C-alpha positions, 0 to 999 in steps of 0.5 A: 651567578655567572656575572659575578664568578666568571667561568672557566672552560677548557678544551683539548686537541692534538696537532701533528703529522701522520708521516713515518712513525718516529724511531722510538722517541724524539728528542724534544727541546723548547726555545723561548724567542730564539736569537732575540733578547726581549721578553715583551714578545712571545715566540716558542720553538718546539723542536722534535728530532728523530733519526730521520726527521724533525718536527718544528712547531712554532707558537706565537702571540705575535699579532694573531695567536697561531701555531706553525707546524713544519715537518722535515725529512731531515734530522738536521733541519734548522729553523731560522728567524729574521727578527727585525722583519718578523716584528715589522708590519710586513713579516713575510719571509721572516721565518724559514727552514734550512734546507728548504727542500727538506720540508714535507709538510707546512701548515698553520692554525690561526686563533682569530676570534672568540664569539659569545652568543645567548643560548637560552632559546637557541639550539645552536649558534646558527640561530642565536643572538650574538654579542660583539666578538673578541678579536684575539689580535687585540689581547695582551699576553703574559710572557710565556717564559714564566711558564716554561718548563723544559722538564715537563715540556709545557708552556702557556700563553695567557691573554687578557682582553682589551680594558673593560672586557673579561672582568679580570678573566683570561684565556690561555693556550696551554702547550705540551710536547711529547717525546714518545707514545702514550695516553694522557691520564687526564680526561679525555684520555687522548692517545698521542705519539712523538709526532704530535703535541697537545693544545689545551684552550682554557677560559678562566674567570671570564664574566659572561655577558648574559645568563645563558652565554655560550662560547665559540672559538674561531680557527683558520687553517693555513697550508702550502699549495697542493694539499687537500683537507678533509674533516673526519668524524669517527664514532664508537659504541663506547671508549673505556678511556672516556665513557659516554663520549662517542665521537673523535674528530680530526681535520686532515691535510693530505698532500697531492702527488707527493709522498709527504705524510698528512698533518692533522688536528684532532679532538674529542667532542667534549670540554670540561667545566672544572680544573679536575676533569670528570665525566659529570662536568663534561661540556658538549662541543659542536663543530661547524663544517669546514668553510673556505675563506674568501680573500686573504688572512688578516694579520700579521701573524707567524703564518704570514712570516712563513707562508707570505703576505698574501696567504690564501687557500684558507679554511675556517672551522668553529668549535662551540662549547655548551648546549643543553649542558651549558649551564655547567660552566656558568655555575663553575666558572671554568672551561677547558678544551683539548684538541691534539695538534 
């Protein structure tokens, strides 16, 4: 029964920049709370350097969990953090890069809410009965330092809901950085380069509030001025690495009037209902159209720390897990989804 076992759900995506290809490899390093000696807060700086550029990924669960991507045309660019300001109620300006003129692309993905709905008699979230949402800003997060692996270039942000929710279950954002181009051996076999990193979203042991529950992850995209977003879908007859998965989706952020390369968030439309991903435990992923967000981003978050207090020009996208095959994770107690930033 799902109420007794909970569920595990996992998904994968890639996040990165589509700028000049790196010259072979990037030198990658990971730094937990750089310049701050307190493990009760979580900030992970991933720095990837080649001969001409530097990628700075800043992952954090401060306030609302988020990742900040800064692509610089300078192999010596450095990330700076004003910690007292970052931990204050108004963190605007607490994160910056030197030299500022080296930044070609800046964007953030903020993971705001997790929705749950009754999918028994609904063809999708639009017509479903929703339970009260989980606000990820209210979660408690384990220290990332416990999971940081400098050799494998991996780390995990594991969060639990407020008391009385989730029934000892958890969610996690698992991060992997790359030094060179390759393809994941694990399904869905995402192809990555040294200009990208991997994010795996996992739900483990979360007890659904109904027998036919489906889940939706809400993400808000933040960018600087002068960029244009588009959502692309590419379909193929077959894929030798992930047979039966015919769609690859990517959210691309393109500059207007500059030579800066675009940034992207990319995923295949599948998640998995077991720790060992196999075709038979695949779970369909749906995605909503990209929607403009009125007003400013609720915070605080590391997006505010870089872009400022009144973060505007926002767009949201929802990723839903399950459909006619949604009972897979209700029976296995596991779900995993992989986008590629």
